[in-house]
N, C-alpha and C positions, 0 to 999 in steps of 0.2 A: 313357430315361421322363422322369427326373430330368429334360435341358435340358426338355424338351416341358413339364412342366409350370412353368419356372423361365420359360417363356417367353409363357403363361398369364395367369401372374401377372404379369409385366410385361406383358400387354398388357390387363389387368383394372385397372392399378394408373394407366395411361396415360388409359384409359376415366373414372377413376374422377375422377382428378386434372381431366379438361379434365369430367364433370359438375358438381366441385363448384366449379369455375370458373362453370360455367353458372349453381348455385345463388347463386352471391356476385353475378351481376349480375342475376338478377331481386329478389332481397333489396335491390341498387343503389336500384331500377326502384323496390321496392315505399315504400324510406324515401322517397325521392326526392318521388314523388307522397303517400305521406302524412305526413311526415313534418315537411318545410322547410317547405310551405307558411307565409309566416307570417298567426300567429295575428291577429284584428280588436284595431284600437288598445284597446277599452275593455274585452280580457279582460289582467290582469292578470298577471302572469310571475314568477315565484318558482327564484332559480337552484338549484338542488339536486347536489352531488356524486351520485359516482354510488354511496362509503359508506351516503349519507342516502337515495337509494334502496332502497340495499337492505335496511336501519337500516328505511321502514316497513313496505316491505311484512311485514319479519319483526315487526312488533309489531304490526299492521291481522289477521295471522294468532297471534299470540299471546296477543290480549288486556292484556293487564299482564304486565309483569313482571320480577325481579330483574335488575340491573346485570349480574351474576355466567352467571348464565342469559341471557341479552343474549349477552355474548359468545362466550359457548361456542356458542349458536344461529350465531351470526355466523362462528365460528372467524373472530375477531379478539383481541387483549391486551384486558384488561381496561380498560388506558387508551386505547386506541386510540378504543373501545364510549363510553367514556364523555364523549370528546373532541365525539365525532358526536353522541349525545346531547343532551350540553350545545348546538352548534349546532344544532340544528331546534329544542332548546328554547326556546330565543333570539330560533326561526325561527316560536315563535306554535306550531307540528306535533306537539308530546308537549308530554310534563308532565310531571311526576314527584308522584306520593302516597307520606303515610305507610303505612304498612301499618295495615291495626287490629287486627292480632293484638298483633303486637308496632312500636312507633311506633319500636325506630330503623333497622328494616327500610323501603329506601325503591326501591320499586319505578317503573317508565315506562309510560306509554300514552301513545294516537295523544290529542290534545286537542279540540276538539267541531271547529278547521279545519280539524286534519289529516284528520280522519276525515271533511270535504268536501270536502277534496280527497281522498283515492282516491273519496271517494264519484264526484267531475267526474270522476276521472279510467278510476275502472271503464265509465262510462257513457259514454266518448270510445272505449273498448276494446270495448268490445260497436257501436261502432256500426264502429272497424272490422274487426272480424272479420266481421258484415254482409256489411260491402261487399266481406269478399275469397269467402264465401261465395255472395253472389245469381248472380253469373255462371254457377255449378256444375246443372249438374241435379244434381235429389237424392242418384243413386246415384254421379256424384263429386264432391258432398258427403262424404257416406260414406267413398268412398275414401281423401278428403285426411286424412279427421279420422284415422281408422285408423293413417294413414304417417305425420301429425304421430304421434299416440299411439307407435308405433314411435322416431317420433327422438326425439321424446323422451326415452323408457325410454333409450335409448342414448348419446344425446350422451355427450360426456365434456367435464370443465370447460376451461375452456382453461389452457394451463399458465402459473405465477407469468414466465413473461420474456414471455409478449403478451401480457396484459393488459396493460389502457390504465392508464395513470401515476396513481396516485391526485390528486386534486384535483382532474381535470379532469371537465367540467361536465356535466351535463342539462340541456337550460329543459323547466318542466313547467310547465303551465297551471295556474292557481290558480284558475280560473272560480269558480265560487259558495260559493267559502270564508268570504266577507266576507257 
């Protein structure tokens, strides 16, 4: 009986490996179709590191944050968080604000430019999501969304050895930020 279980596990493992390779192929195709086309020349672009993108996502969800809370939420040392925020301040996407209750406390939040960048990215992401759903029938959309929810819930973070190296950058359109 154990031999039969080992065989079926082995078959399942090879099937899931094949399917994960197929999934990567589809994700690569989506990336090529949606992310690689050149931006119009009139659109400004801004280089953001992976850490900077993560910081903007966290700031978007928390409005205003003190650095120790921001570092804890980011899962990074305070010094790294400070350097990341420094870069975002220099790029005009984040501002430091003194607390009204205690002037010794410095909080960080998205600047107006950062908020405009976020709104422009959100609109592009919404258009991308629509383009993914439009080819599907309504019942397929529901199935797709249910499966995406299950994937999002069960997805495991990548291991430290597999993460992209610090300093790698992503090209982000600035669009309506001026």
